[in-house]
KEBA-74468 format. One record per residue (C-alpha): residue number from 0; x, y, z. Coordinates in Angstrom, 1 decimal. Layout:
N
NUM / X / Y / Z .
...
// end
This chain:
322
0 / 165.7 / 71.4 / 195.8 .
1 / 161.9 / 70.6 / 194.7 .
2 / 161.3 / 74.3 / 195.4 .
3 / 164.3 / 76.2 / 193.8 .
4 / 163.4 / 73.7 / 190.2 .
5 / 160.1 / 75.3 / 190.8 .
6 / 161.0 / 79.0 / 190.7 .
7 / 162.9 / 78.5 / 187.4 .
8 / 158.9 / 77.3 / 186.1 .
9 / 157.5 / 80.2 / 184.1 .
10 / 155.5 / 78.8 / 181.7 .
11 / 153.8 / 75.4 / 180.7 .
12 / 153.6 / 74.3 / 176.8 .
13 / 150.1 / 72.9 / 176.2 .
14 / 150.7 / 69.8 / 173.6 .
15 / 147.2 / 69.2 / 173.4 .
16 / 147.0 / 71.5 / 169.8 .
17 / 148.5 / 71.2 / 167.0 .
18 / 150.2 / 74.2 / 164.9 .
19 / 148.0 / 76.9 / 163.8 .
20 / 144.1 / 75.4 / 163.2 .
21 / 141.4 / 77.9 / 162.2 .
22 / 139.2 / 75.8 / 161.7 .
23 / 139.6 / 75.2 / 165.8 .
24 / 139.3 / 78.6 / 166.3 .
25 / 135.9 / 78.9 / 164.5 .
26 / 134.4 / 76.2 / 165.9 .
27 / 135.2 / 77.0 / 169.8 .
28 / 134.4 / 80.5 / 169.3 .
29 / 131.3 / 79.5 / 168.1 .
30 / 130.9 / 76.9 / 170.6 .
31 / 132.0 / 80.0 / 173.4 .
32 / 129.4 / 82.4 / 171.9 .
33 / 126.5 / 79.6 / 172.1 .
34 / 127.2 / 79.2 / 176.0 .
35 / 127.4 / 82.8 / 176.1 .
36 / 124.1 / 83.7 / 174.5 .
37 / 121.9 / 80.5 / 176.3 .
38 / 123.0 / 81.0 / 179.5 .
39 / 122.7 / 85.5 / 179.3 .
40 / 119.3 / 84.0 / 178.0 .
41 / 118.5 / 82.1 / 181.1 .
42 / 119.8 / 84.8 / 183.3 .
43 / 117.8 / 87.9 / 182.0 .
44 / 114.7 / 85.8 / 181.7 .
45 / 115.4 / 85.1 / 185.2 .
46 / 115.9 / 88.5 / 186.6 .
47 / 112.9 / 89.8 / 184.1 .
48 / 109.7 / 87.7 / 184.5 .
49 / 108.2 / 87.3 / 188.3 .
50 / 106.9 / 84.2 / 187.2 .
51 / 110.1 / 82.7 / 187.2 .
52 / 111.1 / 84.0 / 191.0 .
53 / 110.9 / 80.7 / 192.4 .
54 / 113.7 / 78.2 / 194.0 .
55 / 114.3 / 76.1 / 190.7 .
56 / 114.8 / 79.0 / 188.4 .
57 / 117.0 / 80.6 / 191.2 .
58 / 119.4 / 77.5 / 191.1 .
59 / 118.9 / 77.4 / 187.5 .
60 / 120.4 / 81.1 / 187.4 .
61 / 123.3 / 80.1 / 189.5 .
62 / 123.8 / 76.9 / 187.4 .
63 / 124.0 / 79.2 / 184.3 .
64 / 126.7 / 81.6 / 186.0 .
65 / 128.5 / 78.6 / 186.2 .
66 / 128.7 / 77.8 / 183.0 .
67 / 129.4 / 80.8 / 182.0 .
68 / 132.6 / 81.1 / 184.2 .
69 / 133.4 / 77.7 / 183.2 .
70 / 133.9 / 78.8 / 179.6 .
71 / 135.0 / 82.0 / 180.0 .
72 / 138.4 / 80.5 / 182.2 .
73 / 139.3 / 78.3 / 179.3 .
74 / 138.2 / 79.1 / 176.1 .
75 / 139.7 / 82.5 / 175.9 .
76 / 142.8 / 81.2 / 175.9 .
77 / 142.5 / 78.1 / 174.2 .
78 / 141.2 / 80.6 / 171.4 .
79 / 144.2 / 82.4 / 172.1 .
80 / 146.5 / 79.7 / 171.4 .
81 / 144.8 / 78.1 / 168.3 .
82 / 145.9 / 80.7 / 166.5 .
83 / 149.9 / 80.6 / 167.3 .
84 / 152.7 / 78.6 / 166.8 .
85 / 153.2 / 77.5 / 169.9 .
86 / 150.5 / 76.8 / 172.7 .
87 / 151.5 / 78.3 / 175.5 .
88 / 150.7 / 79.1 / 179.2 .
89 / 152.4 / 81.2 / 182.2 .
90 / 153.1 / 79.2 / 185.3 .
91 / 150.4 / 81.4 / 186.9 .
92 / 148.1 / 81.4 / 184.7 .
93 / 147.7 / 77.9 / 184.8 .
94 / 147.1 / 77.9 / 188.8 .
95 / 145.2 / 80.5 / 188.5 .
96 / 143.1 / 78.8 / 185.7 .
97 / 143.1 / 75.4 / 187.7 .
98 / 141.8 / 77.2 / 190.4 .
99 / 138.7 / 79.0 / 188.9 .
100 / 138.0 / 75.4 / 186.7 .
101 / 137.7 / 73.5 / 189.9 .
102 / 136.4 / 75.8 / 191.8 .
103 / 133.6 / 75.9 / 189.5 .
104 / 133.3 / 72.0 / 189.1 .
105 / 133.1 / 71.2 / 192.7 .
106 / 130.1 / 74.0 / 192.9 .
107 / 128.2 / 72.7 / 190.4 .
108 / 128.3 / 68.7 / 192.0 .
109 / 126.9 / 70.7 / 194.6 .
110 / 124.7 / 72.8 / 193.1 .
111 / 123.2 / 69.8 / 190.9 .
112 / 122.5 / 68.1 / 194.5 .
113 / 120.4 / 70.7 / 196.2 .
114 / 118.4 / 71.5 / 192.6 .
115 / 117.8 / 67.6 / 193.0 .
116 / 116.5 / 68.0 / 196.5 .
117 / 114.4 / 70.9 / 195.7 .
118 / 112.3 / 68.6 / 193.1 .
119 / 112.3 / 66.1 / 196.0 .
120 / 110.5 / 68.9 / 198.2 .
121 / 108.3 / 70.1 / 195.5 .
122 / 107.1 / 66.2 / 194.3 .
123 / 107.0 / 64.4 / 198.3 .
124 / 106.7 / 67.1 / 200.4 .
125 / 104.6 / 69.8 / 198.2 .
126 / 102.7 / 71.1 / 201.4 .
127 / 106.1 / 71.8 / 203.1 .
128 / 107.9 / 73.0 / 200.4 .
129 / 107.2 / 77.0 / 200.7 .
130 / 109.3 / 76.1 / 204.2 .
131 / 111.7 / 73.5 / 203.4 .
132 / 112.8 / 75.7 / 200.0 .
133 / 112.3 / 79.5 / 201.8 .
134 / 114.2 / 82.4 / 200.2 .
135 / 116.5 / 82.1 / 203.2 .
136 / 117.4 / 78.5 / 202.7 .
137 / 117.8 / 79.2 / 199.2 .
138 / 120.8 / 81.8 / 199.4 .
139 / 122.0 / 79.7 / 202.3 .
140 / 122.4 / 76.4 / 199.8 .
141 / 123.6 / 78.5 / 196.8 .
142 / 126.3 / 80.0 / 198.8 .
143 / 126.8 / 76.9 / 200.0 .
144 / 127.6 / 75.6 / 196.9 .
145 / 130.1 / 78.0 / 195.9 .
146 / 131.9 / 78.4 / 198.9 .
147 / 132.8 / 74.1 / 198.9 .
148 / 133.4 / 74.5 / 194.9 .
149 / 136.1 / 77.4 / 196.2 .
150 / 137.4 / 75.5 / 199.0 .
151 / 138.0 / 72.1 / 197.2 .
152 / 139.7 / 73.5 / 194.5 .
153 / 142.2 / 75.7 / 197.1 .
154 / 143.3 / 72.2 / 198.2 .
155 / 144.2 / 71.6 / 194.8 .
156 / 145.9 / 74.9 / 193.9 .
157 / 147.8 / 74.6 / 196.7 .
158 / 149.0 / 71.1 / 196.5 .
159 / 149.6 / 71.6 / 193.0 .
160 / 151.7 / 75.0 / 193.9 .
161 / 154.4 / 72.7 / 195.7 .
162 / 154.9 / 70.6 / 192.5 .
163 / 158.3 / 70.7 / 191.1 .
164 / 158.7 / 70.3 / 187.2 .
165 / 162.0 / 69.3 / 185.3 .
166 / 163.4 / 71.1 / 181.9 .
167 / 160.5 / 72.8 / 180.0 .
168 / 157.2 / 71.5 / 181.7 .
169 / 155.1 / 70.2 / 178.8 .
170 / 150.8 / 69.4 / 179.5 .
171 / 149.5 / 66.7 / 176.8 .
172 / 146.5 / 69.4 / 177.2 .
173 / 144.5 / 72.1 / 175.7 .
174 / 144.0 / 73.9 / 179.2 .
175 / 145.6 / 73.2 / 182.9 .
176 / 143.8 / 70.5 / 185.2 .
177 / 145.2 / 68.6 / 187.5 .
178 / 145.6 / 65.1 / 186.2 .
179 / 147.7 / 66.9 / 183.4 .
180 / 150.2 / 69.1 / 186.1 .
181 / 150.6 / 65.2 / 187.5 .
182 / 151.3 / 63.7 / 184.6 .
183 / 154.3 / 66.5 / 184.1 .
184 / 155.8 / 66.8 / 187.7 .
185 / 159.1 / 65.3 / 188.7 .
186 / 158.3 / 65.5 / 192.4 .
187 / 155.9 / 63.5 / 194.6 .
188 / 152.4 / 63.5 / 193.4 .
189 / 151.0 / 61.6 / 196.3 .
190 / 149.6 / 64.0 / 197.8 .
191 / 147.6 / 65.6 / 195.2 .
192 / 146.6 / 62.0 / 193.9 .
193 / 144.9 / 61.2 / 197.3 .
194 / 143.6 / 64.8 / 197.0 .
195 / 142.3 / 64.4 / 193.7 .
196 / 140.6 / 60.4 / 194.9 .
197 / 139.1 / 62.2 / 198.1 .
198 / 137.7 / 65.0 / 196.1 .
199 / 136.0 / 62.3 / 193.9 .
200 / 134.2 / 60.9 / 196.5 .
201 / 133.5 / 64.0 / 198.6 .
202 / 132.9 / 66.1 / 196.0 .
203 / 131.7 / 63.9 / 193.5 .
204 / 130.4 / 61.4 / 194.3 .
205 / 128.4 / 62.0 / 197.6 .
206 / 126.4 / 64.9 / 195.5 .
207 / 125.7 / 62.3 / 192.9 .
208 / 124.3 / 59.9 / 195.5 .
209 / 122.4 / 62.2 / 196.9 .
210 / 120.9 / 62.6 / 193.5 .
211 / 120.2 / 59.3 / 193.0 .
212 / 118.4 / 58.9 / 196.6 .
213 / 116.3 / 61.5 / 195.4 .
214 / 115.0 / 60.8 / 192.6 .
215 / 114.6 / 57.0 / 193.2 .
216 / 111.8 / 59.0 / 196.2 .
217 / 110.5 / 60.9 / 193.5 .
218 / 110.3 / 58.1 / 191.4 .
219 / 108.3 / 56.0 / 194.0 .
220 / 105.9 / 59.0 / 194.7 .
221 / 105.2 / 59.8 / 190.8 .
222 / 104.4 / 55.8 / 190.2 .
223 / 102.2 / 56.1 / 193.5 .
224 / 100.1 / 59.0 / 191.7 .
225 / 96.7 / 57.6 / 190.9 .
226 / 96.6 / 60.2 / 187.9 .
227 / 98.2 / 59.9 / 184.9 .
228 / 98.5 / 63.8 / 183.7 .
229 / 100.1 / 64.3 / 187.0 .
230 / 102.6 / 61.5 / 186.7 .
231 / 103.8 / 63.2 / 183.2 .
232 / 103.8 / 66.4 / 184.4 .
233 / 105.8 / 65.3 / 187.1 .
234 / 108.4 / 63.6 / 185.0 .
235 / 108.2 / 66.1 / 182.9 .
236 / 109.4 / 68.6 / 185.4 .
237 / 112.9 / 66.3 / 186.2 .
238 / 113.3 / 64.8 / 183.1 .
239 / 115.8 / 68.0 / 181.7 .
240 / 117.4 / 67.6 / 185.5 .
241 / 118.5 / 64.2 / 185.0 .
242 / 119.8 / 64.5 / 181.5 .
243 / 121.9 / 67.2 / 182.7 .
244 / 123.0 / 65.4 / 185.7 .
245 / 124.1 / 62.3 / 183.6 .
246 / 126.0 / 64.4 / 181.0 .
247 / 127.6 / 66.2 / 183.9 .
248 / 128.9 / 63.3 / 186.0 .
249 / 129.9 / 61.2 / 183.3 .
250 / 132.0 / 63.4 / 181.6 .
251 / 133.8 / 64.6 / 184.9 .
252 / 134.0 / 61.1 / 186.0 .
253 / 135.2 / 60.5 / 182.6 .
254 / 138.1 / 63.5 / 182.8 .
255 / 139.2 / 62.4 / 186.9 .
256 / 138.8 / 59.0 / 187.4 .
257 / 140.2 / 57.3 / 184.1 .
258 / 142.8 / 54.5 / 184.6 .
259 / 146.1 / 55.6 / 183.7 .
260 / 146.7 / 52.4 / 181.7 .
261 / 144.1 / 53.8 / 179.0 .
262 / 145.8 / 56.9 / 179.0 .
263 / 145.5 / 58.7 / 175.4 .
264 / 146.6 / 62.6 / 175.0 .
265 / 143.7 / 62.6 / 171.6 .
266 / 141.2 / 60.8 / 174.4 .
267 / 141.7 / 63.0 / 176.9 .
268 / 142.0 / 66.2 / 175.4 .
269 / 138.0 / 65.1 / 173.7 .
270 / 136.7 / 64.6 / 177.2 .
271 / 137.7 / 67.2 / 178.7 .
272 / 136.4 / 69.4 / 175.6 .
273 / 132.9 / 67.9 / 175.7 .
274 / 133.0 / 68.2 / 179.9 .
275 / 134.4 / 71.7 / 180.6 .
276 / 133.3 / 73.6 / 177.3 .
277 / 130.5 / 71.7 / 175.8 .
278 / 128.1 / 70.8 / 178.5 .
279 / 127.7 / 74.5 / 179.0 .
280 / 126.4 / 75.5 / 176.0 .
281 / 124.1 / 71.9 / 176.4 .
282 / 122.9 / 73.1 / 179.8 .
283 / 119.8 / 75.8 / 178.9 .
284 / 118.7 / 73.9 / 175.6 .
285 / 118.2 / 70.7 / 177.8 .
286 / 117.3 / 72.3 / 181.0 .
287 / 115.0 / 75.4 / 180.5 .
288 / 114.5 / 75.8 / 176.9 .
289 / 112.5 / 73.0 / 176.5 .
290 / 110.6 / 74.3 / 179.4 .
291 / 107.1 / 75.7 / 179.1 .
292 / 107.4 / 78.8 / 181.7 .
293 / 110.3 / 79.9 / 180.0 .
294 / 109.1 / 79.8 / 176.4 .
295 / 106.7 / 81.8 / 177.4 .
296 / 109.3 / 84.4 / 179.1 .
297 / 110.6 / 84.6 / 175.9 .
298 / 107.9 / 85.8 / 174.6 .
299 / 106.3 / 87.9 / 176.8 .
300 / 109.0 / 89.0 / 178.0 .
301 / 110.1 / 90.2 / 174.6 .
302 / 106.9 / 92.1 / 174.4 .
303 / 106.8 / 94.1 / 177.4 .
304 / 110.8 / 94.5 / 177.6 .
305 / 111.4 / 98.3 / 176.7 .
306 / 114.3 / 97.5 / 175.4 .
307 / 112.3 / 95.1 / 173.0 .
308 / 115.4 / 95.4 / 170.0 .
309 / 117.9 / 94.3 / 171.8 .
310 / 115.5 / 91.3 / 173.5 .
311 / 115.1 / 89.7 / 170.4 .
312 / 118.5 / 90.3 / 169.5 .
313 / 119.4 / 88.3 / 172.4 .
314 / 116.9 / 85.5 / 172.6 .
315 / 116.0 / 85.1 / 169.2 .
316 / 118.2 / 82.7 / 168.1 .
317 / 116.7 / 80.5 / 171.0 .
318 / 113.2 / 81.6 / 170.4 .
319 / 113.4 / 80.2 / 166.8 .
320 / 115.0 / 76.6 / 168.0 .
321 / 111.7 / 75.8 / 169.4 .
// end
């Protein structure tokens, strides 16, 4: 019976929108363009500048790729729906959107933990850093992050595909995600709920604990440094990553672990927008564009890059921001 009900579901209505909102279209479009601009700038600089060919910027380029994927999975469909009388998404489009969204989420959690370990190795074990973070290790770590995210996402998507929905299914959201799908289902959602809680521990909490342990060790090492300038430099290299970690894990926890008793469609939409749409825009600003190595690369690469006019077109807004 559940299988029969599900075969008749062709699309979901997304109730997180009001009818036709040009203002939201302009707002989301501006955020999306800023996200593409900032993260593309990071990818361009890391590729062009030999001084940025190091593990920390290698992982940063993967973070930028994830942020571009995050936004591209959700925002284009949101832009379309903001101008339509009725916001909808097809059943298969919903599952695909959820798969890539959850995949990026899992990969980013793991990647932030790897980046924290990179900072730990650089500050606490500088003599062994070259061996601990060799290019082979970096490539294997980055690949594992992507595969980890896709595996977690495949489990959630498979379980979601087994849910059945009654009538014309409605999602109190602006895009497809696990929590709104579970609320709309009229079949047993227990397996999906268990998987979501397990993912919160293994995909969310475990990387966060690794980050916390890494930074406790870093803090102990930095406080033991005899020279104040060395302590200041060490703190400056970690502060941006800490801010990104705090912002990401805080919004992710609110998105997936809020109690159902306090559920509010408006709050759900706001938190999800912060988590999946705004955070990818802020990461380039927080993590790298306040970094002196990146500022230097912005200036020098735009002077020596043959396509100088195109370089300034892409990077000038961020150069002015400094």
